[in-house]
C-alpha positions, 0 to 999 in steps of 0.5 A: 095644219095639224088636225084636232081630234074630236072631243068624243074620240079623246074621251073614249081613248082615255076611258079605254086606257083607264080600263086597261091599266087597272087590275081585273074586276074581283081580283082583290076579292079573290086574293083575299079569299085565298090568303085568309085561310093561310093567315088563319092557319098561321095565327091559329097554329101559333096559338095551338102551339103555345097551348100544347107546349104548356101541356107538354111541360106538365107531362114532363114534370109529371113523369119526372115526379113519378121517376123520382118517387120510384127511385126513392121507393127502390125495391122497398124496405122494412117499413114498405116491403116490396111484397106490398100490394100495389107497390107502384101506387105511390109512383102513380100518385105522384104523377097524378098529383102533377097532372091535377095541380092548380094551373094544369089543363090536363084531362086525366081521361085523355091519358092513354097509359102510364108505364113503369119499367126497367130502362136500358141505357138509352131510356127505352124499356128493357124487354117486357119488364113494364107495368102498365097503368090506365084510367080507372072508371071505378077508381084505383088503389088509395094512396094518402087517403085519396083513390087514384084515377088509375089502376094497373091493367097489365100483369106485374112484369117487373116485380118490385122485389127483383129491382136492384138498387145496389152498385149497378142500380136499375134504371126506373123509367116512367112514361105516359102517353096523352091524347092532346085535344086541339083547343082552337079551330086549327083542327077544322081549318086543316080540312081545307089543306089536307082534306080531313079535320084534326081533333087531337095530337098524340103526346108522350114523355118519359123520365128515367132515374136510377134506384136509390139505395135504401136503408133498412 
């Protein structure tokens, strides 16, 4: 005859099997705590990338407008000679108009510098022929009745009268650097992964165009 197990023993065995087959206590909470920063990093990263991309597109359009204006100015003409004071101011004005255009989120004060330079074939500056403009607290020269937020802060290392717009026309480059301030909580979250928080991201853009022939 097969013996019957006492009821208490059966319940004890079921309780032991039930306790051993389930997940450890608190495991789900620990997993959630570990995965949450990763999830937030992905979410904020995508959001920050989208905002940064719109800033980058504005910077690209700004340098393009500046280079187009500089190419049209070339080395001046009878109406606007190369000896004009602040000859490059219209180039900076073209850049600033884009940076301050409706829909732009660029903070002018975060623009580290705007450079107008003689470009080599690869688009980089040719030696030290670079005129640098920076944000001006007191305001810069006036163009079309508006004072610029920039003024030249370097010597005129690329004199307008030396610019060649002949058969082998010079390439005029316009570049700018921008300290993009992070817009989301991504910078603070990076402390969890890298040990230090991020507050900004360096951006830059440049456009080069050949000087156009100008009529006297």
